[in-house]
C-alpha positions as CSV (number, residue, x, y, z in Angstrom):
1,M,42.0,50.5,24.8
2,T,42.1,53.0,22.0
3,T,45.3,54.7,20.9
4,V,43.9,58.1,21.9
5,L,43.0,56.8,25.4
6,R,46.4,55.1,25.7
7,R,48.2,58.4,24.9
8,I,46.0,60.3,27.4
9,L,46.5,57.9,30.2
10,A,50.2,56.9,29.7
11,P,51.6,59.8,31.8
12,L,49.4,58.9,34.7
13,L,50.1,55.2,34.5
14,L,53.9,55.9,34.8
15,L,54.9,54.5,31.4
16,A,52.3,51.7,31.1
17,A,53.1,49.5,28.1
18,L,52.7,51.4,24.9
19,A,51.8,50.0,21.5
20,A,54.4,52.1,19.7
21,P,57.8,50.6,18.5
22,A,60.8,51.1,20.7
23,A,63.1,54.0,19.9
24,A,66.8,54.3,20.7
25,A,67.4,54.5,24.5
26,P,68.4,58.0,25.8
27,R,71.9,58.4,26.9
28,S,72.4,58.1,30.7
29,H,74.9,60.1,32.8
30,P,77.0,58.6,35.6
31,L,75.5,59.6,38.9
32,T,77.6,61.5,41.4
33,A,77.4,61.0,45.1
34,E,75.2,64.1,45.3
35,D,72.9,62.6,42.7
36,R,72.7,59.3,44.6
37,A,71.7,61.3,47.8
38,V,68.9,62.9,45.9
39,V,67.7,59.5,44.6
40,S,67.8,58.1,48.1
41,E,65.7,61.1,49.4
42,A,63.2,60.6,46.5
43,E,62.9,56.9,47.5
44,Q,62.4,57.8,51.1
45,Y,59.7,60.3,50.3
46,L,57.8,58.0,47.9
47,N,57.9,55.2,50.4
48,G,56.5,57.5,53.1
49,I,53.3,58.1,51.1
50,R,50.5,55.9,52.1
51,T,47.5,57.8,50.9
52,L,47.4,60.9,48.7
53,Q,44.9,62.8,46.6
54,S,45.4,65.7,44.3
55,K,43.8,67.7,41.5
56,F,46.0,67.6,38.4
57,I,46.5,69.5,35.1
58,Q,47.9,67.4,32.2
59,V,49.4,69.1,29.2
60,G,49.7,66.9,26.1
61,P,52.2,67.1,23.2
62,D,49.7,69.2,21.3
63,G,49.3,71.7,24.1
64,R,45.8,70.4,25.0
65,Q,45.1,70.6,28.7
66,L,43.0,68.2,30.8
67,G,42.2,68.3,34.5
68,G,41.2,65.6,36.9
69,T,41.7,64.0,40.3
70,F,44.4,61.5,41.2
71,S,44.0,59.3,44.2
72,L,46.5,56.9,45.7
73,S,46.5,54.3,48.5
74,R,49.7,52.3,48.8
75,P,50.4,49.6,48.3
76,G,48.4,48.6,45.2
77,R,45.5,51.0,44.8
78,M,45.0,54.1,42.8
79,R,42.2,55.9,40.9
80,L,42.3,58.7,38.4
81,E,39.4,60.5,36.9
82,Y,39.3,63.3,34.3
83,D,37.0,66.3,34.7
84,P,33.9,66.4,32.5
85,P,33.3,66.2,29.6
86,V,36.0,63.5,29.5
87,K,34.5,60.2,31.0
88,D,37.6,58.1,30.9
89,F,39.1,56.8,34.2
90,V,41.5,54.2,35.6
91,V,41.3,52.3,38.8
92,A,43.7,49.8,40.4
93,D,42.3,47.6,43.1
94,G,45.5,46.0,44.3
95,T,45.7,43.3,41.7
96,I,44.1,44.5,38.4
97,L,44.4,47.8,36.6
98,T,41.1,48.6,34.8
99,Y,40.7,51.2,32.1
100,W,37.3,52.7,31.2
101,D,36.9,54.3,27.8
102,G,34.0,56.6,28.3
103,E,33.5,57.3,24.6
104,M,33.4,53.7,23.6
105,E,31.8,52.6,26.8
106,Q,34.3,49.7,27.0
107,Q,36.7,48.5,29.8
108,S,40.0,46.7,29.4
109,S,42.1,45.3,32.3
110,T,45.6,44.2,32.9
111,P,47.5,42.8,35.9
112,I,49.2,45.7,37.8
113,G,52.5,44.0,37.6
114,S,52.5,44.1,33.8
115,T,52.8,47.9,33.8
116,L,55.1,50.4,35.5
117,A,52.1,51.6,37.3
118,A,53.3,48.9,39.7
119,F,56.4,51.1,40.3
120,I,54.4,53.6,42.5
121,L,52.1,51.0,43.9
122,R,54.5,48.5,45.2
123,P,55.1,48.2,49.0
124,D,58.8,49.0,48.7
125,I,59.8,51.6,46.0
126,R,63.3,51.4,44.7
127,L,64.8,53.6,42.0
128,S,67.0,50.7,40.8
129,G,66.7,47.2,39.5
130,D,63.8,47.1,37.1
131,V,64.1,50.9,36.7
132,T,67.3,52.9,36.0
133,V,67.9,56.5,36.9
134,T,69.5,58.2,33.9
135,N,69.9,61.7,35.1
136,V,69.4,64.0,38.2
137,F,69.0,67.7,37.6
138,R,68.9,70.4,40.2
139,G,67.2,73.7,39.5
140,Q,66.1,76.6,41.6
141,G,63.8,75.2,44.3
142,A,63.3,71.8,42.5
143,V,65.1,68.6,41.6
144,E,64.3,66.3,38.7
145,V,65.0,62.5,38.6
146,T,64.7,60.9,35.2
147,L,64.3,57.1,34.9
148,L,63.4,54.4,32.4
149,E,62.5,50.8,32.4
150,T,65.8,48.8,32.6
151,K,64.8,45.8,30.5
152,D,63.1,48.0,27.7
153,P,64.8,51.4,27.7
154,G,63.3,52.4,24.4
155,K,59.8,52.5,25.8
156,G,60.2,56.1,27.0
157,T,61.4,58.1,30.0
158,L,59.7,59.3,33.2
159,T,60.9,62.4,35.0
160,L,59.8,63.0,38.6
161,V,59.9,66.7,39.6
162,F,60.2,67.4,43.3
163,E,60.0,70.6,45.2
164,D,63.1,70.6,47.4
165,R,61.9,72.4,50.5
166,P,59.9,70.7,51.7
167,F,60.7,67.7,49.5
168,Q,57.5,66.6,47.8
169,L,56.4,65.5,44.4
170,R,55.0,68.3,42.3
171,K,54.8,67.0,38.7
172,W,56.0,64.3,36.3
173,R,56.9,64.3,32.7
174,V,56.7,61.5,30.2
175,V,58.6,61.3,26.9
176,D,57.2,58.5,24.8
177,P,59.0,56.4,22.1
178,Q,58.2,59.0,19.4
179,G,59.8,61.8,21.6
180,L,56.4,63.4,22.4
181,T,56.2,64.9,25.9
182,T,53.3,65.0,28.3
183,E,53.5,66.7,31.7
184,V,51.2,66.3,34.7
185,A,51.3,68.9,37.5
186,L,49.8,68.1,40.9
187,L,47.8,71.0,42.4
188,N,47.9,71.1,46.3
189,P,48.3,67.4,46.9
190,K,47.1,66.1,50.3
191,A,48.6,63.1,52.1
192,G,46.8,61.1,54.8
193,V,43.5,61.1,53.0
194,Q,40.8,58.7,54.2
195,F,39.0,56.7,51.4
196,A,35.9,54.7,51.4
197,S,36.5,50.9,51.5
198,D,35.2,50.4,48.0
199,F,36.7,53.6,46.4
200,F,39.3,51.6,44.4
201,Y,37.1,49.0,43.0
202,F,35.9,49.2,39.4
203,R,32.3,49.8,38.8
204,E,31.0,50.1,35.2
205,P,29.2,53.5,34.8
206,A,25.6,53.5,33.7
207,R,25.5,53.1,29.9
208,R,23.8,55.7,27.7
209,R,20.4,54.8,26.6
210,D,18.8,56.3,23.5
211,I,15.3,57.3,24.0
212,F,13.0,57.1,21.0
213,K,9.7,58.9,21.0
C-alpha cells in the first residue's frame, strides 16, 4: 500500500499500523468518576451497534476533503469506499482486511487482528486493556473520548466524538505520529441496515484496458 493511500485510509481504519516512526506518547490525564461513566456509556453504545451505514466527509491535514460511504456489520465486517474520482476502498470480511489502491490497481491484505480496525469490529468492545483512554472532554452537546494503543502509544491517538443527546457517534479524529490531524464526520448515520450476503467480500474491480486503434 502506498504512503498516500496509507495516510488517506488511516483515519477510517482506526489507527491501522503506520509506517512512520513512533513519536513521544501524549500525556494522559487521570480519569474522574464522571469520565469513567462517559467511557462506560461509549462502550455500551458501540457494543449496541450491529449494522451501520453512513456517508462521510474526511478532512485531511492539508485541508483536502474527500467523501464516501462507510458500512459496518459487527462483528468483523466493514467496507469503506470513496466517492469518484477516488477508486480506493477497503473491505474486511471477518478475517482479512483488504486494501485496494485504485490508482496502482493493486491490493494488499492483512489479518484484521494486526490493526486497530479490530477495535471496532470485535464482538465485545472495551475501552481498556489494549487501548488506553487518555482524556475525556465535555463540550456543548458533545463528548470526546481520546484513546491510544496501550502497547505502542507513540503510534498516534484516536478521538471519538459523540453527540450526547441522543448519545451517538458523530465523528472521529486521528493524530498521527507526526502530529498531523485528520477528521472524519459521519453524515446521517443509519443503524440496522440490511446488507447483501456478499457485500463485505473483496472483489477486484475490472482493470483498465488500453485500446489501441
